[in-house]
Steps between C-alpha positions, in 0.01 A plus 500: 500500500866576425420860404328555838798351690752711301294816548479425882871461527564816300255690717687379815831625360349833408320545831806435715614791714865580561558532867817708465741417775259502795384197692413329829733257674407276791789351711392328818302771694637791305331664197705734267317729261722635221393803301648568149593854611574680825171620650282536796336189645133501614311214674134397459392782727675760276745568779860597397713211638833537329711655221746331269532224242391212731280460798544199731278387790407199712188344349190405685144447378411848637748654254362350185351730253581784249835683516637760253802696426477829310718783393410830336342342187484121537302266728586139551258269696549169675247264651670293782349181625680171574601238757821534694671300760824518696656173369381521132721528197426545139583211267537608134467273194869470432565369854220246458636392157856454651352286785300276257801457273733420790249243623478328159874492458555356852235234436665403179841484670364276771346269236829469312693428830251227596517352145876494507534337840215238452646359175562126497865418515469165317392443146133500418496145361272216632600356832740208481356159601722259687617227262392137533175568674159503351176662626402433860311175566136550609421428863383135557239635757274594214388249248272555204134422557363173363145530359408156642603578853347844519195558708172537329351728759292808425772757526782297346377548147513812302183583314556720204200721419585669186 
């Protein structure tokens, strides 16, 4: 099993393709295609649309598809498909990590502040009883039951079954 996993990982590293310096960038409604060299840009209908290192256009679903840039000897192809919106922004992993770290630090800080301000100001010993007084006297309204004066009715006796 370990040999299969190692060979699969090795195959993935061997099979990777270096994409030179070209790429596709989405920002709000705009798509920017970057070719690794200065060339002529063609759209999906093989129509010459631009010339240069980059090609930028407003993206709609009608414009998804194959684009390419080529010079005398090389050809570089792109497939463009994505979702765009006017108020979108890209959140990279480092920004997300900073947000999570700041949240954890702020939560810890709030916990420390609450702990510091809610500490007891007096010693943690047992409460002091007032001297000279014993426990409170039970109320005279309630007296212990006398077995001779208790009722012998049906529901006044507890029957234990077990």
